[in-house]
Structures are given as structure tokens and as C-alpha cells.
N, C-alpha and C positions, 0 to 999 in steps of 0.2 A: 442058414447060408441062404436063406431065400432072400431072391432083388428085393431090394426098396420099391419099391412103386409110386414113381410121386405124382402125389393130387394137392389139389388146393380145395381148404376148407370155408366153404364163405357161408358166413350165419345169415339166413333166413327169420323175419317176423311178419306174424300174417295180419293180414289188417282187412276186414270184412269178409274173412277167412280164403285171403288171396295169401300164398307165399312171395313176399317180396323183399328183392335185394337191393342193398347199396353199392350204387356203379359212378365210375364219372364218364358222363358220355363227352365226350371233343374238349376235357376240362375240367368240366362241370357237372358238380354234384347231381346226382337224381335217382328216385329211384322208380324200378323196373317189376311189373311182375313176372317172375318164372312161367312159361307159356309154352310147356313139352309138347303140343301137339302143333305149333303157329311155326312155316318155315322160314319167317321171316321176322326180324324183328320187330319192330314198329314204338317209334319215338315221336314225343311231342315236337311238333315243327318247329318252335321257340327253342330247343336241345338239337335239333339234330344236326343244324349247323352245315356242314355242304353237302348237297344233295348225292354226290356220290359216294362217302361213306363216313361211316362212323368210327371214333376209338372208342371202347370200351375196356376201360380196368375196371378187372371184380377184385374185389378185396384188395392186397394188396401189392400183389404180382403179379395176376394173370392179364394177361393184356391180348385182346383179343380182334378185331375188325369184321363189319359189319356195311350190309349196304342195304343201309332202316328204310323200309316205309315215311312217310307220315304221316299221323295220328290225329285227330282232334281227339283228347282224352275224354271229354265232358266229363258223365260221374264216375271216371272210373280214379280208383284212389291212388293211382300211379300215376305217373310221369309216360310211362309207357308199357310194351311187354317185351319181356326178352324172348326170342325164338327161336328157332332148334337152329341158325344160322352162326350162331355165338357159343355151340355148341360142339361143331363140328369136327371132326376126326378124334373126338373126346368121350367120354362112358360118365357121364350126369347121372348122381345118387338121390335121394330129396331122401333127407333121414325126417322123418314130423317129429317124430318125439326129443330129435334133440334141436332140431331148428336149423339142419344144416342142409346146404349144397353144397356134396364133394363131386367136383370135376379131377378123375383119373383117364391117363395117357395108356392106361395096358388095364387087360382086366383080367378080375379078381377071381379065380375057381371059387365057384356056390353049387357046391352037389345039394343042398336044397333047395335051388330054384332052378325051373324050368323056363329056358328062354323062348319067345317067341320070335320069330321075325316080321317086321314089317316093312317090308320092300318096297316101295312105290308109294309113302303113305306114311299118315301121321303112328304113332306106337298107339298099338291096341292091341288088345287081348282076348281070347275066349272068355264068354260069359256065358251065364243061364239064367233069363230071366222068366217064369213065371213058367217053366219046365221047358222053354224054348232055347235050341244052343245058340249063339250068334258069336259076334264079336263086339268091343265097345271099345275106345280110341278111349287113350290118357289122356288127359286133361286137365292141368294143374291150372288153367285161367279160370272154371268154373268151381266156383265156391261150393255152388249144390254141392245133395247124395250124387245124382243120374240126371240126364236127358232120354226120353226114351220116346221112339214115336206111335204114335197113337196103334199101329196094328197090333201093339203086344198088349192093348187094352177091348183091343175088340171094337166093340161101336162108342167106344166113353168119347164123349166132346168135353171134358174139364180142362182145365188146367196142369191139374198136378192128380198124381193117382198114388196106390200103394203096391208093390211089388214083392213077390219072391226072389231075391239075386244073390249067383252064387259068382266068385268071383275067386279066382286061384285059392279054393278049396274051403274062403272062408263065406258061412251062406248070413245072406240080411234077410230076414222074414218081415215083410209085409212092409222095406222101409218106404217113407214119400218120394217120391221122383215127381219131377216135370214132364211131365208132356206135351214135346215141341214135335212137329213135321221134319225131322232132322233124317237121313237118309241112312247115317251110321249112332247107334246109342253111343255116348260117351258118358266117362266115369268122373265125376268131381270129388273136391278136397275132403267132403265129407263121407267119403267112401277109403280114395285112396290115403289118407291119414292113417286107413287100419295096417300097412303097409307100407316099410320099405321098398321103393319106387327107384330099379334102376333100368337106365336107357342107354344103350351102348350105341350112337349115333354114326359110328364110322360103319358099327357093322351091321346096324339095323335090326339091333334084337333089344327086350324089354324084358324083363323080369319084374313079379311083385314077390316079394317075400313077406307072410303075414307077421307081421310083427307081435310078439306076445307084451311087449307093454305096456301099447295100445288096448289090449282084450275085452280090459273092462269100460273104454269110453265110450 
């Protein structure tokens, strides 16, 4: 007698290791990258239409309205970025193994997942980098493993380096990462794909479930 949880299952595909979904933007077909850490959707100016807003059709039935910013896509392999404003009031789950973006209106009980609060910023989770505890942003618009500030490497001046990284109980030994002067470390898809990522934008909670299906990846 459990209540049926309404949800929309939207298939995504990886393009240059970025999760992309097919979307209708103001009636025009488009490909947008799922960008969990981006607060506002950003769309190629040629598709955006009316500057005051855009009507997005995700899958076959889910309609959402956003006020996107114009984007010069440049070398981006898509027509734009699908930001957190498209998921407001919903729970977004990224299942890398099945290639599904699952949007739900109700929370599902997950006793095996400890959710972390990310009020006041993008979704982030606690991590350990070379034995040092900190927080890292969950960024599905990052195709790399992770972006780490230089202070975690001492006096390193290179663009890349290797770190021991621990995320949600999973250890990545001497994983190759980008060294960039960011304020907060960021986790990308080469790390996040080891998990099922669930972000509750309504309650500002994020959970990472180590996915046994990708343990050997």
C-alpha cells in the first residue's frame, strides 16, 4: 500500500563525458548539459527567444519554465547548460549506469545514504584530499575527475597532479586531477560516475550512493 511516487525518467547520453539531455526550448529541439552546480540555465542565444523566459519540455511530459542567461557555447558540445532552476521544487537523481536523469516531487527513503545540507550555495559534499578534510562541489558539467586548489599540493605549479581522494566512503588512490586556483574543490563525472547522485533542490540536500554496478569502472 505504499504511495506511488510520481517521477519522470529522462534518458541522457554522454558527450565528451558530459551528461546531455534532449530538450525542447520554446518549441525548438536542443541538447543541454545537466549542470547540477549552475544556479541558472544558460542557453545559446539563437534558441533562447524571449529574454524574459523560456519554456522547457524535458522528456515527453515535464514542462518547466526558466529565465535563462544567454550563452556563447563556443566549443561546448551542446546548445547550453541545464541549471538548478530547471529542477526547483524537485529531486534530481543522476544514475550514470542506466543513463537516466530521474526527477521526482517526493523524497524516497534511503537508509543507506547520508544526505548533506548545501543551503546557500551549490550542492557540495564532504571529502578528504591527501588526508585533509574539506568540502567539494558536485558538478556534473565537469568532465574531469576533480578540480583541486593548489594549496592541497604544497608548492605545486603544474596544471595536473595526483591525490588520494575519499568521497562518501569510496577511496580513489592517486587519482589524476586538475590543479586550478578555485575557492572550493569540485568533483566531476569521472568520480561522480562511481555513485548514484541524488540532489533534493527543494530541501537543499545532496546524497551520494556508491554504486556497486560501477565498482570495477
